[in-house]
N, C-alpha and C positions, 0 to 999 in steps of 0.2 A: 176658605174662601175667598177667594180674590178680593180685593178693594174695589169700588164702585169704579172707577178710571182704569184698571187692569181687566175688569171683566166687559167693558166696555170698548175697550182695546182691542180685546182677544175677538171679540164680535164684530167690530170692524173688517179687522185681520180674515175672519172666517168670510163675511162677505164679500173681502177682495179675492180673496182664494177663488170662493164659489165662481163669480165675476170672470175669472179670471180663466176657471174651468170650462165655465159656458164656451165662452170665448174662443178657450182653444177646441173645443168639439165643433163649433160653429167652421171653422180652418178647414177641418179634414172632414166635415159632411157636404162636400161640394156635386154638383150632378153632371161630374166631370162627363160620363156616357152622353146624358141628354143635349148638355151645349157642344158637343165635338161630333154629334150625328146633327145640327143643325145649325150649318153654318153655309148655306144656301151652296152657290157656285163656285164659291172657295174650301167645299168641303175636300179635305184629303182622299183620295181614293180608297185609300187601305179602311176607313171607314164607311164605303159600300161593298166593299170586296166581301162579299159570306160563299165559302163553300165554293169556290168557281171550279168552275167543270174543267179541270186541267185534265182530265184520264182523257182518255184517245175516244174520239166521238167514233162509236161504232155500232150502227144501226144496221140490222138483218135485211139484205137484198138490195144497200144501199151502197154508192162508192163516191166519196168526193169527186166534185171536178169543178169548181170553181169557189173565190171566196171574193166578197166587195164589204171594204170593211172603213167608216168613217172613225176617227180617232182625234178627239178634243188631245190637245198638248197637256203634259203632266203640271203638276206644281209650279207657280212662276209668284216673278215679284207683283208686288202692286203697280198700280199705276200712278203716274207721275202726281198728281193729284195729293192721292192716298199716301204717298211719301212725304210729301210736303206737311203733310196733315199733323200726319206722325213725328215729323220734327221739329211741329213749332207748338199746336193745339195742343198735342198728346202730352208734350212735356208740359205744358204749363200746367194742366190738367194733374197731371202725377203730381207737378210739385203742392197741389191744391190739397191732393189725398196726404202727404206725406204732413203737409202742414197742419191739417185737421185731423188726422189721426182718428179714424173714424172706422177702420176697418179692423182682425184682428194682427195681433204681433209677427204671425207666418207671413200675412199677404204684405203687411206693409214692409217687411224686409225683402217680398221680391218686388215689391215698386222699386224702391232704394235701388235696385241692383239694374232695373231697366233701365237701358237705353236706347234711343232709334238706331237701327242696326244700315238703316241701308241710304242713300244719294238719290236725287232726280235723276242723274243719268243711270242708275241701273233699274228702272222701270221694265216692267214685265219679261224681265228674264227668265228662263229656265232656271231650277234649282235645283241641288243634289238631289234630293228627294224627288223631284219632277222627271229627274234622268233615272233615277232608279222604278219609279214606277212603272213607266215606259219601259225599259230594259226588263223587267219582270212581267209586263204583259206580255210582251214579244217572246219571252221563255215559255209560258203557258201557251201561247198559242201554239210553237212550236209543239210542247207535250199534245195538245189536244187534238190536232190534226196530223201528229208521227210521220204515218209513212205516206200519207197523201200528197205531203210537201218534199220537195227535191232538198236533198241534203247543204246544198249549196246555192248560190245566187247565181242565176244566169238572166240576160238580159229578157227573155223569150218566155219566159217564167212568170217573173214577177214584175208590177207596176208602181212605184214609188213617187208621191207626190206629197209635197206642203207648200205651204202659204210663204208669202214672203218676210215670214218672221224668225227672230232667233228662235224661239221658243217651240213653233213649229218643225222648222227644221231641226232641232236638236231632240226633241221628241222622236222624229222619225228615225234618226241616225242611233240613237239608245232605244228603240224597239226593231229596229234590224240586226243590232247586234246581238240581242236578248233570242231573236226568231234564227240568228245562224251561227251565236255564239263566239262570234268572231267577226273582226273588222272585214265586211267584205266591198270592193269595189262598185258600189251602185250606182246607176245612173239614175240621175233623179232630173227629169225636164228643170227647164227656166222656171223658177215660181213669181207668182203673178200676186201684187197687192191687194188686185178684182181679180179673182180667179171665178169663171164663169161658172164652176162647180162647187170647188172646194169654200168658198166664199162671196155666192149669186146675191147676194144682199148688197154687196159696196156697188152693184151695178145696177139696183134697183131704185131709180131718183124717185118713182113714187113712191115705196115704201119710206125710202130715208126721210123726204119730205113729209108727209103726210102722217107717218105714225112715228118713228122715230124722235125726229127732231120738232114733233108738236106738241103743245105742253096739252091741250087736250087729251092726249095719248094716256098721262101718266095721272088724271082726275080724281081717278081711284084710291091709288098710293097717296094721294095731296089727303085724300080726304079722311085715310086709314091712318095718318104721320098727324092728323089733327084731331084725332077719335079720345075719348075716355080713357083706353086699352093703353092708350100710347102715351098720354099724361100720367097715368100711373104709374107706366116702368120710369117716366123719365122723373118723378115723385122719390121712386126707390133708389138709381141711380143716382141722383143728386145730394139725397139723405146721404148714401156710401161714400160721396166727393166730398162731400162736407159744405158744397156750394152749386149753385145751381148749375145745371146742364142742360144745353137744346138738344131737341131731337138730331140734328144735323152732327153733333158732337158724340153723342150716343151711336149712329151709325158707324164714325169715327172708330169708335171702340172695339165695335162689332165685327166691323172688316179687320180690326189687327190682331183682334182675337182670334177670327178665322186663319189668316195668313201665317201669325205664330206658330196657330195651331198645325196648320197645314206643312210648315218648312221641317219639321223634326218631329219624330216619333218620342223623343225623351221631355223636348221642354214644354213647361206648364206657362202658358203667356199670363199676367197679373190682371189683363187685358178679359181675360174670361172670368177672372172672380165676382166680377163686379155685375154677372147676371146669372139670375135664379131661373128654374125650370119656365117659370111663368113668363118671363121677360124673353129669355131667348127663344121661345115657343110665337111670341108676339112679333120678335124681330125676324124671323124668318118666315113670317106670313107675309109682313113688307116685302119682302123678298119674291118669295112667289108669286105676289099680285103684282108686282114691278116687271119681273120676267115674261109672266101670264100676258100683259097687254103689249110688250115690247116685243117679244119671240115668240112668243107660244099663240093661245087658239083668242087672243083677243079682237084680233082682225083678220079676215079670211086671206087676204093680200102678205100677210105675216109670212103663212105657212104654204100657199098656195106657188111662191117663188119658187118654193124648193123643186118643184117637180124638175128644173134644170140639173139635179144633182141626180135625182132616179133617173133620168131620162137615161143618163149615164150607167147606171146600174143594171139595166135593160139591154142595154146596146153590149157591153162587155159578155154579159152572160149569153148571149144570143148570139153574137159574134166570134169570129175566130183571133179572139185577143188572148193577151196576157191572161192566164187563169186565176190569179192571186194581187188582188188588185189592193194597195194601203194607201189610204189617204188622212194627211195629218193637217187638223183644222182647229175651231173657234169654239168655242160656246153658243155662239151666235149661228151657227149651222146646225151643231150638235140638235139646239131646242127647238128651230123650225123644222128640222129631221123628223123629231118624234112626233110633232104635232102634224106636220103631212101624212103619218103613218097612221094617225087615230089614235096613239098611245096615250097614254093616262091622261084621257079625257074626260072630265065631269061631265055629268047632267044638267049641268047650270054655269052660266057666265059670271068669273069669278069676281066679287065685290069687295067691298069695304066692311062690309056687313057680315062677311062669310069668314069668320076667324074661327067662330065654334063648330063648322060644319066638317065632316069628313071630307078631305079632298084626295085625289090621286097626283093632282097637280103639285109636286114638291120637289124645287129643285137639289135640296141636299141629295136628291137619292137618287133622282135622273139627269142631272147633270153637275155633277162631281168634278174636281179636275180629272184627267184623263179616261173622262168617257169615252165609252165607245158601242158603236151599234155595227153589229160584221153578221151580211146573209152567206150563206152559205150554199151553194146549189150541188145537190146529188141527183145520180142517174140511179134510179130505183126500179125493181124489178115492177113495180106497179106504175112506173113514169117516172117525169122529171119533179124534184120535190125542192122545196125551198125549208131551210130551215134559221130564224133570226136569233142573234144573242145580243142584249141588251146588258152590260158591266158582267159580261161572259155569262151570263145564265140566260139559258132559251127561255123566250115571251111568244104569246100567241098574237099575229096579225091580223087588227078588228079585220074581221069579214071572212078571216080562215075560220076553219071548225076550232069549237073552242078546245081547250087544256089539251091541246095537241102540240107536238115537237116540230113535227111538219107539215107546210103545206101545200099544197099541191100545184108547180109553175102556171099551169093552163090557169089554176084560181085567180092565183096572184094575179096575175098580169091582167084579168078582169076586171077586178077592184080598182086596179090602180088605172088601167086604159083611156079613160077620159080625160085622166088628171094628164098625162103622158100625151096623148095623142094632141091634145090642147094645149098644151104648152107654148103660148105664144107668148116668150120670156120679154120680146121687146113693145110690143102692145101695152100686156098687163103691168110692165114697170117704167111706161116712158108717161110723163107728166101734160103730154101733149093730145095722146088718147084718151078718149073720155071711155071708163069704165063701164058697163053695162049699171052695174050699182050706183054708179054713179049719175048717169042719163034722169 
């Protein structure tokens, strides 16, 4: 029998080993899959790409004649504001984490190695992962359209265009490299910062002033970030850090987790370790709410202005123009286009009270980096048909027959006829012309 002191010492040692074991287990039982699929518009494309249709499109009695695609640029660096936050605020929070040591050993080791990786002048540049995303999409496009596409680039066959940004330009070039499996001497029109098709919202002053830059637009978002749910997240994250952190700092951690996850397939961002399943779902909802009101269904004008882009779709499908059109643009364009088409629309307006409700509007799924919408026109034995693919998978256009890959082109034009025929962009977007709903 051990002396009393020895027994007590062994008991304490046993307790320490038990705590260490539990601590070690908590390190390895992280909800990576849940976290990485809920990173809102900073979700990497590989996390939404599920069994892409890379096999040749073969529909009996049909031949492909035209395509028209909108592509969001690939994974990029953060904005200047986020980079500055990484270099200052997150460094301070990292130091607090290392000082208070509330996390397990493996997690602390990751924070000990973490350093901010960017300078402000590197903001929003396309990264290697983003270039590869676009290259692989281009390669799969070639596989999918097989014999329908000319083997080599010719200016009469292909129309490429990108916005006046480095990330859009290099996305276009990497896509074309994958499409042709070689560097082609492609003609690109002069890019515009305010392109009426690719970035129409930059020209819509009414939307910019009354919606985007109007604090009232984010009222539901503000209510959510002051809700009991968000306060619970603040409490849990603060406990892990060892000191109080506010909602703005937590949002910065969430963004850093997203960007560092998107940049590379192998790296585990230590900032992701701070979120459990519940916390990341709450933060994701906050992002869904913001994009719903800024770029989605919150206000009719937001998506009605996308008629400018879709007028181009029907024009290029109806006129004798290049049969293959590829546009490289941004999140704001893709989300407004999705809403214009009526995709992923819930039967209720999204508010701060709707976290527990089932919803279709999830930007992690519908607007990841490299998101794409591609329309394909086919001449079939039963007439002209159109197929829409989102994230390289066929989707039904609202108003077209449900659960069918193809939609009759006349039906599609009838669905959008009023929106296209009455696409008076200037009156719609002018601050000097009152809208009907404002009279």
